[in-house]
Legacy VTK file of the C-alpha trace (Angstrom):
# vtk DataFile Version 3.0
C-alpha trace
ASCII
DATASET POLYDATA
POINTS 109 float
0.000 0.000 0.000
1.250 3.310 -0.874
1.714 5.801 1.886
-0.393 8.824 1.496
0.635 12.157 2.858
-1.134 13.148 6.062
-3.771 15.735 5.482
-4.734 18.514 7.843
-7.961 16.703 8.550
-6.045 13.565 9.495
-3.726 15.594 11.706
-6.713 17.166 13.449
-8.320 13.761 14.046
-5.017 12.399 15.337
-4.509 15.388 17.676
-8.086 15.030 18.928
-7.586 11.305 19.561
-4.333 11.951 21.417
-6.055 14.642 23.474
-8.858 12.225 24.386
-6.332 9.533 25.355
-4.536 12.008 27.633
-7.865 12.994 29.206
-8.721 9.312 29.787
-5.280 8.714 31.316
-5.805 11.671 33.670
-9.249 10.385 34.596
-7.849 6.962 35.433
-5.193 8.616 37.574
-7.981 10.565 39.267
-9.759 7.296 40.059
-6.637 6.038 41.843
-6.452 9.322 43.746
-10.157 9.034 44.623
-9.695 5.463 45.841
-6.810 6.550 48.076
-8.851 9.485 49.385
-11.832 7.184 49.960
-9.635 4.852 52.002
-8.423 7.793 54.132
-11.966 9.028 54.688
-13.142 5.520 55.580
-10.316 5.151 58.116
-11.207 8.526 59.646
-14.885 7.549 59.774
-14.073 4.225 61.434
-11.959 6.049 64.019
-14.778 8.527 64.718
-17.263 5.648 65.063
-14.945 4.041 67.614
-14.712 7.301 69.557
-18.486 7.699 69.405
-18.997 4.202 70.794
-16.575 4.971 73.647
-18.327 8.261 74.357
-21.712 6.551 74.404
-20.332 4.073 76.933
-19.002 6.899 79.084
-22.335 8.729 78.902
-24.167 5.565 79.923
-21.785 5.069 82.847
-22.169 8.714 83.903
-25.965 8.395 83.719
-25.750 5.367 86.002
-23.726 7.329 88.559
-26.116 10.266 88.236
-29.105 8.026 88.903
-27.344 6.428 91.866
-26.416 9.766 93.448
-29.821 11.227 92.694
-31.490 8.308 94.476
-29.167 8.786 97.464
-29.922 12.522 97.500
-33.654 11.838 97.456
-33.253 9.444 100.393
-31.274 12.081 102.322
-33.883 14.732 101.485
-36.675 12.489 102.738
-34.682 11.868 105.933
-34.082 15.616 106.379
-37.768 16.347 105.879
-38.662 13.673 108.433
-36.140 15.084 110.911
-37.396 18.639 110.325
-40.927 17.483 111.094
-39.706 15.656 114.202
-37.783 18.754 115.349
-40.875 20.921 114.920
-42.964 18.441 116.920
-40.354 18.227 119.685
-39.944 22.007 119.674
-43.645 22.311 120.477
-43.235 19.840 123.350
-40.111 21.672 124.628
-41.930 25.015 124.428
-44.845 23.567 126.404
-42.415 22.148 128.950
-40.610 25.502 129.248
-43.900 27.310 129.633
-44.895 24.859 132.374
-41.513 25.243 134.129
-41.782 29.037 133.945
-45.300 28.862 135.368
-44.059 26.675 138.266
-41.181 29.097 138.955
-43.631 31.954 139.093
-45.811 30.041 141.522
-42.772 29.145 143.684
-41.247 32.454 143.271
LINES 1 110
109 0 1 2 3 4 5 6 7 8 9 10 11 12 13 14 15 16 17 18 19 20 21 22 23 24 25 26 27 28 29 30 31 32 33 34 35 36 37 38 39 40 41 42 43 44 45 46 47 48 49 50 51 52 53 54 55 56 57 58 59 60 61 62 63 64 65 66 67 68 69 70 71 72 73 74 75 76 77 78 79 80 81 82 83 84 85 86 87 88 89 90 91 92 93 94 95 96 97 98 99 100 101 102 103 104 105 106 107 108
């Protein structure tokens, strides 16, 4: 087959094809870069999930302590209220006794 001289049209088609091949090569390189970036993001996400699980455990533990101390505080409050009531009742009795003693002193006096 005889070799024909390359025409401008052929040169343009060849340049366009080469340009497309370069673009495809760059895209494939971008896919590798994306895969590497995806792996980094996945590792970061896995790490954050681990931290979140730990934090949830700590929150659950803290809630348990809170509930425990809240129950103890409620028991102490109930005891204080009971003692306050008892003090008021005994204060009335002591006042009556003091009034009676003062009355006797006046009579003896």
